[in-house]
N, C-alpha and C positions, 0 to 999 in steps of 0.2 A: 504494500500500500504506500502510495507516495507521501501521505501526510503523517504516517506513523513514526513517532520519534525513534523507536527501536529499529525500524527498517532503515531510517536515516543513519543510525549508528552503524548498522551492518554495511551499508553502502559507503561508509567513510565520510558522509556529509556532516556529521556531528562527531567531534572527537570523544574518546573515552579512555579511561585508564585500564587498558586491556590486561587481564589476568591470564586468560587462556583462550585459545581458538583452535578449532579444527574445521573440517569440511561442513559440519552440520550445525555447530553452535558457536556462540561468542560469549565470553564471560568478562565482566568488567566490574570495577568497584562502584558501588551505589553512591550517587552524589548526595544522598541524605541518609547516611548510615544510622542504623538503629542498634548497632553493636560495634565493638572495635574492628571486627572483620564483618563486612557486609558486601557480598558479591552478588550480582545479578547475572543469571545465565539465560540466554535467549536462543531459540532456534533461528537459524538464518532465514528460513522461510516463514512468512507471516501466517501465524495461526492465532486467531483472536483470543481464545480462552481454552482452558482445559476441556471444556465441553465440546470444543471443535476438533479434538483429537478423535480420529476414526480409523477404520481398518487401513485406509490409504496412507496414513502418516503416524500410526501408532509407534513405530520404531523411534520416533523423536523422544519418547519418554525414556527409553534406554540411553540415548545419547545425552539427555539432560542429567540423568542420575550418574552416569559415568563421568561426565564433566564435573558434577558436584564433588565426587570423590577426588578427582584431580585437583580441583580448586582447593579443597581442604588440605591436601598434601602441600600444594604450592604455598598456601598461606600459613602452614604450620599449625593447623588446628585439628588435623585428622585424629591424632591420638588423644587429645584433650577432650574432644567432643564438639559438636556443632549441630545446628538446626537447619533443615531444608524445608522451605515453605512455598506453596503455590497458592496464591490468592485467585479466586475465581468469581468473576462478575462483581457488581457494585456492592452487594451486601457482604461479599466475601473479602472486600477490601482491595479489589483490583482497581488500579488507577490507570495503568497503561494497558490498552486492549491488544496486546501481543503477548502470547503465552510466555511466561518467565518464571524462573525459580530463584528464590532468595537463599543464599547460604550465609548463615549468621553464626558468629562465634567470637572467641577471644576473651570471653568472660563467662561466668556461670549464668545461663539463661533461665529465667523464671517463666511466668505465664504470658509475657508479651510476645507477640508474633510480628515478624517483619514482612 
């Protein structure tokens, strides 16, 4: 989508602090972190929400979770622990309607979600 901020990041039109990238996903530091480590992982193809994952693109979930593991190792939080969150739709807290995963860590996390 031409007006999606995450699509613009994928295309290089908006800079990001890249943490990890492969053929399927891009991970970068969140600009409004909710924990000392807060990385957003997005598929390179536009998928609006988790509810838009279907049989044709279900493999993206595997790519996102594998990237979350790699990001945790890169950021040094894999052994200490971290949270992976996907917000879905407005009441689920989704702000940008491009499927994305939050990886949060760097301190003991309580009930708050990113």
